[in-house]
N, CA, C and O atoms as CSV, one atom per row, in Angstrom:
chain,resi,resn,atom,element,x,y,z
A,1,UNK,N,N,-4.781,-62.578,-10.752
A,1,UNK,CA,C,-3.559,-63.363,-10.793
A,1,UNK,C,C,-2.604,-62.826,-9.722
A,1,UNK,O,O,-2.515,-61.618,-9.504
A,2,UNK,N,N,-1.905,-63.729,-9.069
A,2,UNK,CA,C,-0.937,-63.346,-8.041
A,2,UNK,C,C,0.204,-62.529,-8.653
A,2,UNK,O,O,0.577,-62.732,-9.808
A,3,UNK,N,N,0.743,-61.617,-7.874
A,3,UNK,CA,C,1.819,-60.748,-8.330
A,3,UNK,C,C,3.058,-61.542,-8.739
A,3,UNK,O,O,3.640,-61.266,-9.788
A,4,UNK,N,N,3.472,-62.519,-7.936
A,4,UNK,CA,C,4.678,-63.283,-8.283
A,4,UNK,C,C,4.493,-64.065,-9.577
A,4,UNK,O,O,5.429,-64.182,-10.368
A,5,UNK,N,N,3.304,-64.598,-9.797
A,5,UNK,CA,C,3.030,-65.330,-11.042
A,5,UNK,C,C,3.016,-64.373,-12.235
A,5,UNK,O,O,3.525,-64.708,-13.304
A,6,UNK,N,N,2.437,-63.189,-12.058
A,6,UNK,CA,C,2.395,-62.203,-13.146
A,6,UNK,C,C,3.809,-61.789,-13.556
A,6,UNK,O,O,4.107,-61.700,-14.747
A,7,UNK,N,N,4.672,-61.539,-12.586
A,7,UNK,CA,C,6.045,-61.141,-12.887
A,7,UNK,C,C,6.778,-62.240,-13.646
A,7,UNK,O,O,7.600,-61.945,-14.514
A,8,UNK,N,N,6.496,-63.491,-13.335
A,8,UNK,CA,C,7.137,-64.603,-14.020
A,8,UNK,C,C,6.586,-64.787,-15.433
A,8,UNK,O,O,7.357,-64.957,-16.377
A,9,UNK,N,N,5.269,-64.755,-15.588
A,9,UNK,CA,C,4.653,-64.958,-16.902
A,9,UNK,C,C,5.044,-63.854,-17.878
A,9,UNK,O,O,5.271,-64.122,-19.058
A,10,UNK,N,N,5.124,-62.621,-17.398
A,10,UNK,CA,C,5.508,-61.507,-18.278
A,10,UNK,C,C,7.006,-61.462,-18.514
A,10,UNK,O,O,7.484,-60.697,-19.351
A,11,UNK,N,N,7.748,-62.280,-17.778
A,11,UNK,CA,C,9.200,-62.364,-17.882
A,11,UNK,C,C,9.900,-61.077,-17.428
A,11,UNK,O,O,11.021,-60.794,-17.850
A,12,UNK,N,N,9.239,-60.310,-16.575
A,12,UNK,CA,C,9.907,-59.173,-15.935
A,12,UNK,C,C,10.954,-59.728,-14.975
A,12,UNK,O,O,12.067,-59.209,-14.887
A,13,UNK,N,N,10.584,-60.791,-14.255
A,13,UNK,CA,C,11.516,-61.542,-13.418
A,13,UNK,C,C,11.480,-62.979,-13.928
A,13,UNK,O,O,10.405,-63.530,-14.169
A,14,UNK,N,N,12.651,-63.582,-14.092
A,14,UNK,CA,C,12.756,-64.877,-14.777
A,14,UNK,C,C,12.114,-66.045,-14.040
A,14,UNK,O,O,11.530,-66.925,-14.673
A,15,UNK,N,N,12.213,-66.068,-12.709
A,15,UNK,CA,C,11.702,-67.210,-11.944
A,15,UNK,C,C,10.708,-66.750,-10.899
A,15,UNK,O,O,10.848,-65.673,-10.318
A,16,UNK,N,N,9.698,-67.579,-10.666
A,16,UNK,CA,C,8.664,-67.226,-9.696
A,16,UNK,C,C,9.218,-67.173,-8.278
A,16,UNK,O,O,8.793,-66.331,-7.487
A,17,UNK,N,N,10.153,-68.051,-7.943
A,17,UNK,CA,C,10.717,-68.029,-6.592
A,17,UNK,C,C,11.480,-66.731,-6.342
A,17,UNK,O,O,11.444,-66.194,-5.235
A,18,UNK,N,N,12.162,-66.230,-7.354
A,18,UNK,CA,C,12.884,-64.953,-7.211
A,18,UNK,C,C,11.882,-63.810,-7.073
A,18,UNK,O,O,12.101,-62.887,-6.288
A,19,UNK,N,N,10.788,-63.862,-7.825
A,19,UNK,CA,C,9.738,-62.849,-7.713
A,19,UNK,C,C,9.131,-62.874,-6.315
A,19,UNK,O,O,8.860,-61.827,-5.728
A,20,UNK,N,N,8.918,-64.080,-5.788
A,20,UNK,CA,C,8.365,-64.233,-4.446
A,20,UNK,C,C,9.321,-63.661,-3.398
A,20,UNK,O,O,8.888,-62.961,-2.483
A,21,UNK,N,N,10.611,-63.952,-3.525
A,21,UNK,CA,C,11.609,-63.441,-2.585
A,21,UNK,C,C,11.720,-61.921,-2.661
A,21,UNK,O,O,11.894,-61.266,-1.633
A,22,UNK,N,N,11.623,-61.353,-3.857
A,22,UNK,CA,C,11.685,-59.898,-4.018
A,22,UNK,C,C,10.495,-59.237,-3.327
A,22,UNK,O,O,10.640,-58.186,-2.704
A,23,UNK,N,N,9.326,-59.850,-3.436
A,23,UNK,CA,C,8.136,-59.320,-2.760
A,23,UNK,C,C,8.297,-59.399,-1.242
A,23,UNK,O,O,7.968,-58.450,-0.530
A,24,UNK,N,N,8.801,-60.528,-0.750
A,24,UNK,CA,C,8.994,-60.706,0.693
A,24,UNK,C,C,10.008,-59.714,1.252
A,24,UNK,O,O,9.898,-59.297,2.404
A,25,UNK,N,N,10.997,-59.335,0.440
A,25,UNK,CA,C,12.033,-58.400,0.883
A,25,UNK,C,C,11.580,-56.944,0.782
A,25,UNK,O,O,12.320,-56.044,1.178
A,26,UNK,N,N,10.378,-56.698,0.259
A,26,UNK,CA,C,9.865,-55.333,0.156
A,26,UNK,C,C,10.419,-54.562,-1.036
A,26,UNK,O,O,10.391,-53.331,-1.037
A,27,UNK,N,N,10.914,-55.254,-2.036
A,27,UNK,CA,C,11.486,-54.591,-3.216
A,27,UNK,C,C,10.464,-54.320,-4.314
A,27,UNK,O,O,10.780,-53.660,-5.304
A,28,UNK,N,N,9.243,-54.823,-4.148
A,28,UNK,CA,C,8.210,-54.645,-5.169
A,28,UNK,C,C,7.074,-53.818,-4.582
A,28,UNK,O,O,6.541,-54.136,-3.518
A,29,UNK,N,N,6.711,-52.753,-5.288
A,29,UNK,CA,C,5.573,-51.939,-4.881
A,29,UNK,C,C,4.547,-51.921,-6.005
A,29,UNK,O,O,4.890,-51.987,-7.185
A,30,UNK,N,N,3.292,-51.830,-5.615
A,30,UNK,CA,C,2.199,-51.698,-6.574
A,30,UNK,C,C,1.418,-50.452,-6.190
A,30,UNK,O,O,0.916,-50.338,-5.071
A,31,UNK,N,N,1.323,-49.527,-7.122
A,31,UNK,CA,C,0.643,-48.245,-6.895
A,31,UNK,C,C,1.214,-47.510,-5.681
A,31,UNK,O,O,0.477,-46.870,-4.931
A,32,UNK,N,N,2.531,-47.607,-5.496
A,32,UNK,CA,C,3.204,-46.880,-4.426
A,32,UNK,C,C,3.201,-47.559,-3.067
A,32,UNK,O,O,3.746,-47.003,-2.113
A,33,UNK,N,N,2.610,-48.735,-2.944
A,33,UNK,CA,C,2.563,-49.448,-1.666
A,33,UNK,C,C,3.316,-50.762,-1.802
A,33,UNK,O,O,3.234,-51.424,-2.837
A,34,UNK,N,N,4.049,-51.141,-0.761
A,34,UNK,CA,C,4.763,-52.423,-0.774
A,34,UNK,C,C,3.740,-53.549,-0.907
A,34,UNK,O,O,2.744,-53.596,-0.185
A,35,UNK,N,N,4.011,-54.455,-1.850
A,35,UNK,CA,C,3.052,-55.518,-2.143
A,35,UNK,C,C,3.624,-56.877,-1.788
A,35,UNK,O,O,4.823,-57.120,-1.924
A,36,UNK,N,N,2.752,-57.752,-1.334
A,36,UNK,CA,C,3.135,-59.127,-1.061
A,36,UNK,C,C,2.982,-59.933,-2.340
A,36,UNK,O,O,2.332,-59.489,-3.287
A,37,UNK,N,N,3.579,-61.115,-2.367
A,37,UNK,CA,C,3.516,-61.983,-3.542
A,37,UNK,C,C,2.087,-62.403,-3.852
A,37,UNK,O,O,1.772,-62.707,-5.003
A,38,UNK,N,N,1.225,-62.426,-2.856
A,38,UNK,CA,C,-0.153,-62.859,-3.048
A,38,UNK,C,C,-1.077,-61.736,-3.521
A,38,UNK,O,O,-2.272,-61.967,-3.701
A,39,UNK,N,N,-0.549,-60.523,-3.726
A,39,UNK,CA,C,-1.361,-59.401,-4.196
A,39,UNK,C,C,-2.042,-59.768,-5.515
A,39,UNK,O,O,-1.413,-60.360,-6.392
A,40,UNK,N,N,-3.315,-59.422,-5.659
A,40,UNK,CA,C,-4.081,-59.723,-6.871
A,40,UNK,C,C,-3.887,-58.584,-7.879
A,40,UNK,O,O,-4.408,-57.485,-7.690
A,41,UNK,N,N,-3.139,-58.855,-8.939
A,41,UNK,CA,C,-2.814,-57.842,-9.950
A,41,UNK,C,C,-4.054,-57.512,-10.771
A,41,UNK,O,O,-4.806,-58.405,-11.164
A,42,UNK,N,N,-4.264,-56.203,-11.030
A,42,UNK,CA,C,-5.377,-55.741,-11.844
A,42,UNK,C,C,-4.845,-54.881,-12.990
A,42,UNK,O,O,-3.760,-54.309,-12.889
A,43,UNK,N,N,-5.601,-54.792,-14.062
A,43,UNK,CA,C,-5.219,-53.949,-15.195
A,43,UNK,C,C,-5.184,-52.501,-14.719
A,43,UNK,O,O,-6.102,-52.034,-14.046
A,44,UNK,N,N,-4.108,-51.796,-15.081
A,44,UNK,CA,C,-3.934,-50.409,-14.675
A,44,UNK,C,C,-2.997,-50.238,-13.491
A,44,UNK,O,O,-2.563,-49.121,-13.210
A,45,UNK,N,N,-2.675,-51.316,-12.792
A,45,UNK,CA,C,-1.736,-51.244,-11.676
A,45,UNK,C,C,-0.355,-50.826,-12.187
A,45,UNK,O,O,0.043,-51.188,-13.294
A,46,UNK,N,N,0.366,-50.063,-11.368
A,46,UNK,CA,C,1.743,-49.679,-11.686
A,46,UNK,C,C,2.660,-50.437,-10.731
A,46,UNK,O,O,2.616,-50.244,-9.517
A,47,UNK,N,N,3.488,-51.301,-11.307
A,47,UNK,CA,C,4.395,-52.139,-10.520
A,47,UNK,C,C,5.790,-51.540,-10.602
A,47,UNK,O,O,6.278,-51.241,-11.692
A,48,UNK,N,N,6.435,-51.363,-9.446
A,48,UNK,CA,C,7.805,-50.866,-9.412
A,48,UNK,C,C,8.677,-51.888,-8.705
A,48,UNK,O,O,8.364,-52.327,-7.599
A,49,UNK,N,N,9.775,-52.264,-9.353
A,49,UNK,CA,C,10.678,-53.280,-8.818
A,49,UNK,C,C,12.047,-52.652,-8.621
A,49,UNK,O,O,12.639,-52.134,-9.567
A,50,UNK,N,N,12.552,-52.697,-7.391
A,50,UNK,CA,C,13.860,-52.131,-7.062
A,50,UNK,C,C,14.851,-53.258,-6.855
A,50,UNK,O,O,15.157,-53.626,-5.721
A,51,UNK,N,N,15.354,-53.808,-7.956
A,51,UNK,CA,C,16.370,-54.856,-7.889
A,51,UNK,C,C,17.558,-54.401,-8.719
A,51,UNK,O,O,17.391,-53.973,-9.861
A,52,UNK,N,N,18.731,-54.489,-8.166
A,52,UNK,CA,C,19.916,-54.075,-8.900
A,52,UNK,C,C,20.050,-52.560,-8.945
A,52,UNK,O,O,19.522,-51.849,-8.090
A,53,UNK,N,N,20.762,-52.082,-9.951
A,53,UNK,CA,C,21.058,-50.653,-10.050
A,53,UNK,C,C,19.901,-49.844,-10.624
A,53,UNK,O,O,19.782,-48.653,-10.335
A,54,UNK,N,N,19.042,-50.474,-11.437
A,54,UNK,CA,C,17.956,-49.735,-12.083
A,54,UNK,C,C,16.601,-50.203,-11.581
A,54,UNK,O,O,16.246,-51.367,-11.768
A,55,UNK,N,N,15.838,-49.323,-10.951
A,55,UNK,CA,C,14.462,-49.707,-10.632
A,55,UNK,C,C,13.630,-49.719,-11.915
A,55,UNK,O,O,13.812,-48.864,-12.782
A,56,UNK,N,N,12.729,-50.674,-12.036
A,56,UNK,CA,C,11.871,-50.800,-13.216
A,56,UNK,C,C,10.446,-50.477,-12.801
A,56,UNK,O,O,9.953,-50.971,-11.787
A,57,UNK,N,N,9.788,-49.639,-13.601
A,57,UNK,CA,C,8.406,-49.260,-13.336
A,57,UNK,C,C,7.584,-49.625,-14.565
A,57,UNK,O,O,7.897,-49.190,-15.673
A,58,UNK,N,N,6.524,-50.429,-14.375
A,58,UNK,CA,C,5.721,-50.901,-15.497
A,58,UNK,C,C,4.236,-50.836,-15.154
A,58,UNK,O,O,3.839,-51.019,-14.003
A,59,UNK,N,N,3.426,-50.571,-16.177
A,59,UNK,CA,C,1.978,-50.536,-16.022
A,59,UNK,C,C,1.390,-51.821,-16.598
A,59,UNK,O,O,1.779,-52.257,-17.681
A,60,UNK,N,N,0.459,-52.419,-15.875
A,60,UNK,CA,C,-0.192,-53.654,-16.307
A,60,UNK,C,C,-1.222,-53.320,-17.386
A,60,UNK,O,O,-2.137,-52.530,-17.149
A,61,UNK,N,N,-1.076,-53.922,-18.577
A,61,UNK,CA,C,-2.008,-53.699,-19.681
A,61,UNK,C,C,-2.991,-54.847,-19.854
A,61,UNK,O,O,-4.145,-54.628,-20.221
A,62,UNK,N,N,-2.541,-56.070,-19.591
A,62,UNK,CA,C,-3.439,-57.221,-19.695
A,62,UNK,C,C,-2.958,-58.323,-18.761
A,62,UNK,O,O,-1.812,-58.333,-18.310
A,63,UNK,N,N,-3.867,-59.246,-18.488
A,63,UNK,CA,C,-3.549,-60.373,-17.608
A,63,UNK,C,C,-3.966,-61.653,-18.321
A,63,UNK,O,O,-5.148,-61.857,-18.601
A,64,UNK,N,N,-2.999,-62.512,-18.614
A,64,UNK,CA,C,-3.239,-63.798,-19.256
A,64,UNK,C,C,-2.595,-64.888,-18.410
A,64,UNK,O,O,-1.522,-64.688,-17.840
A,65,UNK,N,N,-3.248,-66.033,-18.330
A,65,UNK,CA,C,-2.689,-67.142,-17.557
A,65,UNK,C,C,-1.407,-67.685,-18.182
A,65,UNK,O,O,-0.506,-68.132,-17.473
A,66,UNK,N,N,-1.331,-67.644,-19.508
A,66,UNK,CA,C,-0.163,-68.144,-20.220
A,66,UNK,C,C,0.227,-67.127,-21.284
A,66,UNK,O,O,-0.633,-66.449,-21.846
A,67,UNK,N,N,1.522,-67.023,-21.559
A,67,UNK,CA,C,1.987,-66.116,-22.606
A,67,UNK,C,C,3.239,-66.689,-23.243
A,67,UNK,O,O,4.158,-67.132,-22.553
A,68,UNK,N,N,3.261,-66.674,-24.563
A,68,UNK,CA,C,4.470,-67.072,-25.274
A,68,UNK,C,C,5.482,-65.948,-25.135
A,68,UNK,O,O,5.134,-64.830,-24.754
A,69,UNK,N,N,6.721,-66.245,-25.443
A,69,UNK,CA,C,7.801,-65.281,-25.251
A,69,UNK,C,C,7.534,-63.966,-25.985
A,69,UNK,O,O,7.760,-62.893,-25.426
A,70,UNK,N,N,7.058,-64.038,-27.227
A,70,UNK,CA,C,6.820,-62.817,-27.992
A,70,UNK,C,C,5.564,-62.064,-27.551
A,70,UNK,O,O,5.430,-60.878,-27.852
A,71,UNK,N,N,4.640,-62.725,-26.845
A,71,UNK,CA,C,3.419,-62.080,-26.361
A,71,UNK,C,C,3.596,-61.479,-24.968
A,71,UNK,O,O,2.819,-60.613,-24.567
A,72,UNK,N,N,4.603,-61.926,-24.231
A,72,UNK,CA,C,4.783,-61.497,-22.847
A,72,UNK,C,C,5.014,-59.992,-22.736
A,72,UNK,O,O,4.516,-59.363,-21.803
A,73,UNK,N,N,5.751,-59.411,-23.659
A,73,UNK,CA,C,6.033,-57.983,-23.619
A,73,UNK,C,C,4.826,-57.106,-23.879
A,73,UNK,O,O,4.858,-55.909,-23.592
A,74,UNK,N,N,3.761,-57.680,-24.417
A,74,UNK,CA,C,2.547,-56.914,-24.697
A,74,UNK,C,C,1.626,-56.814,-23.481
A,74,UNK,O,O,0.628,-56.093,-23.511
A,75,UNK,N,N,1.961,-57.534,-22.420
A,75,UNK,CA,C,1.123,-57.543,-21.227
A,75,UNK,C,C,1.398,-56.361,-20.292
A,75,UNK,O,O,0.644,-56.123,-19.348
A,76,UNK,N,N,2.476,-55.627,-20.558
A,76,UNK,CA,C,2.815,-54.479,-19.717
A,76,UNK,C,C,3.504,-53.406,-20.565
A,76,UNK,O,O,3.959,-53.655,-21.682
A,77,UNK,N,N,3.561,-52.197,-19.982
A,77,UNK,CA,C,4.237,-51.081,-20.643
A,77,UNK,C,C,5.242,-50.505,-19.659
A,77,UNK,O,O,4.889,-50.165,-18.529
A,78,UNK,N,N,6.494,-50.396,-20.087
A,78,UNK,CA,C,7.539,-49.827,-19.227
A,78,UNK,C,C,7.326,-48.320,-19.135
A,78,UNK,O,O,7.280,-47.625,-20.149
A,79,UNK,N,N,7.198,-47.830,-17.912
A,79,UNK,CA,C,7.047,-46.383,-17.697
A,79,UNK,C,C,8.437,-45.764,-17.560
A,79,UNK,O,O,8.732,-44.745,-18.184
A,80,UNK,N,N,9.290,-46.386,-16.741
A,80,UNK,CA,C,10.669,-45.926,-16.605
A,80,UNK,C,C,11.510,-47.096,-16.128
A,80,UNK,O,O,11.027,-47.980,-15.420
A,81,UNK,N,N,12.799,-47.087,-16.534
A,81,UNK,CA,C,13.700,-48.141,-16.053
A,81,UNK,C,C,15.090,-47.595,-15.845
A,81,UNK,O,O,15.989,-48.333,-15.442
C-alpha cells in the first residue's frame, strides 16, 4: 500500500492530499530515510512524521485496504510523539 494512502486510512493524517504534500516536502521518513508518497509500506516499518511542534513516530503493525474508525488505531503503534 502507498505511504500516503496508509497515513490516510490509519487516520494519522486526516487527508490523503495533505499526506502526499508532507511526503513531497520531506517531512515523512520511513526507517530513517525520507520517503516519497509512492513508497510501499510494509509491516515493521517505522514511520516518522515531522509536522507541527511534535514529531510522531509509529510502527506499522498491519496493512488493510479499509479500516473503520475504531480499527484504524490498531494498524500502528505509537513509539514516541
